C-alpha positions in Angstrom: 77.0 72.8 -48.8 78.4 69.5 -47.6 79.7 69.4 -44.1 83.4 69.5 -43.7 85.1 66.6 -42.0 86.3 67.5 -38.5 89.9 67.2 -37.5 91.3 64.1 -35.8 89.9 64.1 -32.3 90.7 62.4 -29.0 87.5 60.6 -28.0 86.4 59.6 -24.5 83.6 57.1 -24.2 81.4 57.4 -21.1 79.6 54.1 -20.8 81.2 51.5 -23.0 77.9 49.6 -23.5 76.4 48.0 -26.5 76.3 51.4 -28.4 79.4 53.2 -27.0 82.0 50.6 -27.8 81.0 49.8 -31.4 80.5 53.5 -32.2 83.9 54.5 -30.7 85.4 51.6 -32.7 84.0 53.0 -35.9 85.2 56.5 -35.1 88.6 55.0 -34.4 88.6 53.2 -37.7 87.8 56.6 -39.3 91.1 58.0 -37.9 90.2 59.4 -34.5 92.0 58.4 -31.4 90.1 56.9 -28.5 91.8 58.2 -25.4 89.8 56.3 -22.8 86.6 54.5 -21.9 84.6 54.1 -18.7 82.9 50.9 -17.6 82.7 48.8 -14.5 80.6 45.7 -15.4 82.3 42.6 -16.8 80.4 43.0 -20.0 81.6 46.6 -20.5 85.2 45.7 -19.7 85.0 42.8 -22.2 83.7 45.1 -24.9 86.5 47.6 -24.3 89.0 44.8 -24.5 87.6 43.4 -27.7 86.4 46.5 -29.6 88.8 49.1 -28.2 92.1 47.2 -27.6 94.8 49.1 -25.8 92.4 51.9 -24.8 92.7 52.6 -21.1 89.8 52.2 -18.7 89.4 55.5 -16.8 87.2 57.1 -14.2 84.7 59.5 -15.8 86.3 62.8 -14.6 89.7 61.9 -15.9 88.3 60.6 -19.2 86.4 63.9 -19.7 89.6 65.9 -18.9 91.5 64.1 -21.6 88.9 64.0 -24.3 88.3 66.5 -27.1 85.1 64.7 -28.0 83.1 63.1 -25.1 80.8 60.3 -26.3 77.9 59.9 -23.7 76.3 56.5 -24.2 74.7 56.0 -20.8 71.1 54.9 -20.3 68.5 57.6 -21.2 67.3 58.1 -17.7 70.9 58.7 -16.4 71.9 61.2 -19.1 70.7 64.3 -17.4 72.3 63.5 -14.1 75.6 62.6 -15.7 75.7 65.9 -17.7 74.7 68.0 -14.7 77.0 66.2 -12.3 80.0 66.8 -14.5 79.0 70.5 -14.9 78.8 70.8 -11.1 82.4 69.7 -10.8 83.6 72.0 -13.6 84.6 69.1 -15.8 83.3 70.4 -19.1 85.8 72.4 -21.2 85.3 75.2 -23.7 85.4 74.0 -27.3 85.0 70.3 -26.3 82.5 68.4 -28.4 79.9 66.5 -26.3 77.8 63.9 -28.1 75.0 61.8 -26.7 73.3 58.9 -28.4 69.9 58.9 -26.7 67.1 58.8 -29.2 64.5 60.6 -27.1 66.6 63.7 -26.4 67.8 66.5 -28.5 70.8 68.7 -27.7 69.2 70.8 -25.0 69.7 68.1 -22.4 73.4 69.0 -22.8 72.8 72.6 -21.8 75.0 72.4 -18.7 77.9 71.4 -20.9 77.0 74.1 -23.5 76.9 76.7 -20.8 80.6 75.8 -20.1 81.5 76.4 -23.7 81.2 72.8 -25.0 79.6 72.0 -28.4 76.4 69.9 -27.9 75.4 67.3 -30.4 72.7 64.6 -30.3 73.4 61.8 -32.7 71.2 58.7 -32.6 71.8 55.7 -34.9 68.5 54.2 -36.0 69.5 50.6 -35.5 69.8 47.9 -32.9 73.1 47.0 -31.3 74.6 43.8 -30.1 77.7 45.3 -28.6 79.9 43.3 -31.0 82.0 44.0 -34.1 79.0 43.2 -36.2 77.5 46.6 -35.2 80.5 48.4 -36.7 79.6 46.9 -40.1 75.9 47.7 -39.6 76.7 51.4 -39.0 77.6 51.7 -42.7 74.4 52.8 -44.5 72.4 53.3 -41.3 70.4 56.5 -40.8 71.5 58.7 -37.9 69.3 61.4 -36.4 71.3 64.6 -35.8 70.1 67.4 -33.6 72.3 70.4 -32.8 72.4 74.2 -32.7 72.4 75.3 -36.4 76.0 76.6 -36.4 77.5 73.3 -35.3 75.1 71.0 -37.1 77.7 70.2 -39.8 80.1 68.8 -37.2 77.5 66.2 -36.3 76.7 65.4 -39.9 80.4 65.0 -40.7 80.9 62.6 -37.8 78.1 60.4 -39.1 79.4 60.4 -42.7 82.8 59.4 -41.3 81.5 56.1 -39.9 79.6 55.4 -43.1 76.1 56.6 -41.9 73.5 58.8 -43.4 72.8 61.9 -41.4 69.1 63.1 -41.1 68.4 66.3 -39.3 65.7 66.0 -36.6 64.3 69.1 -34.9 64.8 69.4 -31.2 61.0 69.4 -30.6 60.5 66.3 -32.7 63.0 64.0 -31.0 60.5 62.3 -28.7 58.1 61.6 -31.6 61.0 60.4 -33.7 62.1 58.0 -31.0 58.5 56.8 -30.3 58.1 56.0 -34.0 61.3 53.9 -34.0 60.4 52.1 -30.8 56.9 51.4 -32.0 58.2 49.9 -35.2 61.2 47.9 -33.9 60.1 46.9 -30.4 56.5 46.0 -31.3 57.7 44.1 -34.4 59.6 41.8 -32.0 56.5 41.4 -29.9 54.5 40.4 -33.0 57.1 37.8 -33.9 56.9 36.4 -30.4 53.1 36.3 -30.4 53.0 34.6 -33.9 55.6 32.1 -32.9 53.7 31.2 -29.7 50.5 30.7 -31.6 52.3 28.5 -34.1 53.9 26.4 -31.3 50.4 26.0 -29.9 49.3 24.7 -33.3 52.0 22.0 -33.2 54.7 23.7 -35.3 58.1 22.6 -34.0 60.2 25.4 -35.5 57.9 28.5 -35.6 60.7 30.9 -36.3 61.7 28.9 -39.4 58.1 28.8 -40.5 57.7 32.6 -40.1 61.1 33.6 -41.6 60.4 33.8 -45.3 56.9 35.2 -44.9 57.9 38.0 -42.4 61.1 38.9 -44.2 59.2 39.2 -47.5 56.3 41.2 -45.9 58.8 43.6 -44.2 60.8 44.0 -47.4 57.8 44.8 -49.5 56.4 47.2 -46.9 59.6 49.2 -46.6 60.0 49.2 -50.4 56.5 50.5 -50.9 57.0 53.2 -48.2 60.2 54.4 -49.8 58.5 54.6 -53.2 55.6 56.6 -51.7 56.9 58.6 -48.7 54.7 61.3 -47.0 55.4 64.7 -48.4 54.3 68.1 -47.0 51.4 69.6 -49.0 51.0 66.4 -51.1 48.1 64.0 -50.7 49.4 60.8 -49.1 49.4 57.7 -51.2 49.1 54.1 -49.8 52.8 53.9 -48.7 53.5 50.6 -46.9 49.8 49.7 -47.0 50.3 49.0 -50.7 52.1 45.8 -49.5 49.3 44.7 -47.2 48.1 41.1 -47.8 45.9 38.7 -45.9 42.2 38.4 -44.9 41.6 42.1 -44.0 42.6 43.5 -47.4 40.7 40.6 -49.1 37.6 41.4 -47.0 37.4 37.9 -45.6 35.2 38.5 -42.6 34.7 34.9 -41.8 38.4 34.3 -41.7 38.9 37.2 -39.4 36.1 36.0 -37.1 37.7 32.5 -36.9 41.1 34.0 -36.2 39.7 35.9 -33.2 38.0 32.7 -32.0 41.1 30.5 -32.1 43.5 33.1 -30.8 41.1 33.8 -27.9 41.0 30.1 -27.1 44.7 29.8 -26.3 44.6 28.7 -22.7 47.9 30.0 -21.3 48.1 33.3 -19.5 51.2 34.2 -21.4 49.1 34.1 -24.6 46.3 36.3 -23.3 47.6 39.4 -25.2 47.6 37.8 -28.6 43.9 38.1 -29.5 43.6 41.7 -28.3 46.7 42.6 -30.3 45.2 41.0 -33.4 42.0 42.8 -32.9 43.6 46.2 -32.5 46.0 45.8 -35.5 43.3 44.3 -37.7 41.2 47.4 -37.0 44.1 49.6 -38.0 44.7 47.5 -41.1 41.0 47.9 -42.1 41.1 51.6 -41.5 44.3 52.2 -43.5 43.3 49.8 -46.3 40.0 51.8 -46.7 41.9 55.1 -46.7 44.3 53.8 -49.3 41.6 52.4 -51.5 42.6 48.8 -51.0 39.1 47.9 -49.7 35.7 49.5 -50.1 33.4 51.0 -47.5 31.1 47.9 -47.3 34.0 45.5 -46.7 35.5 47.9 -44.1 32.3 48.2 -42.2 31.8 44.4 -42.1 35.4 43.9 -40.9 35.0 46.5 -38.2 31.7 45.0 -37.0 33.4 41.6 -36.8 36.3 43.0 -34.9 34.1 44.6 -32.2 34.2 48.0 -30.5 37.2 50.3 -31.2 39.7 51.0 -28.4 39.3 54.2 -26.5 42.6 55.6 -27.7 42.6 57.4 -31.1 43.4 55.2 -34.0 45.2 55.7 -37.3 44.0 58.4 -39.8 41.0 57.1 -41.8 39.4 55.3 -38.8 35.7 55.1 -39.6 33.9 57.4 -37.2 30.8 57.3 -39.4 29.2 54.6 -41.4 31.8 53.8 -44.1 29.0 53.2 -46.6 28.7 57.0 -46.8 32.2 57.2 -48.3 32.8 56.5 -52.0 35.7 54.3 -53.0 36.7 51.1 -54.9 35.6 47.8 -53.3 38.5 45.4 -53.6 37.6 42.0 -52.2 40.6 40.2 -53.7 44.2 40.3 -52.7 47.4 40.2 -54.7 48.2 37.0 -56.6 50.2 34.4 -54.6 49.2 35.9 -51.3 50.6 33.5 -48.7 48.6 34.7 -45.7 
């Protein structure tokens, strides 16, 4: 059954930062009233003025007293203390909806509020925020992780739908893994761009971001498209997923190219570039492992690549990592890549 839309609510925003102000603005556009926002930094006050015009800036206890829905958008490490501190002063009210947007936590961190009769919801938008009106537009179509006690789960789902998002239920015990996956993808993607741009600059490229743009946008688009066409499903053997979009020397089995890459990246003489070659080595090993598991390369090519890449890291690698000689595994040997491979 589709969740029913909640009634119009008076919303109080605790922490009008990059997430809180745009999210409250979207809820306001959906017909809710924002009764107050808290913030003390010049940046927060500017966001309140620009995204929540005419909304009063209030102290947190007064804001919570006025609000029917309290939106907690404070830093993750501060969330527990804020919830507990308000509980200690008797601020939480029975029937009040309390929403936090921290990706790593489920609803149980709101237990002090729930014990006072409040309705706890963990709602995390899987997107980055700039703290501007652009975020309000980006919320439309974004996936939101919703975690809540089963009876009140439809309230969280309905709030997400109201701002144009897509609610996805994430179990309480899976929130940390969910958040780690997002951080690994988004944050480390940024690091990869920074590393690639630095290496291009060392090669004499004046506008490395421009040089990378079409290649990386196309690679990301194809990987996401492939992953959506072949998602992991319980009880069903996993297909190649995003690895179907893999291009470059690893999936071609070009061992000589990989060796040269390691040599030139390792020769970069600035301390700020010292992490590039090790990152390349680690990710290339994962690429070879996953390409083998997906049938994109054969055992002989995978063994040669892993020999060239050197010893494996001590931490466990992706499924399919070759613990034994890959020549013992059967599988197609693909030494060529897709036509038009730019990398």
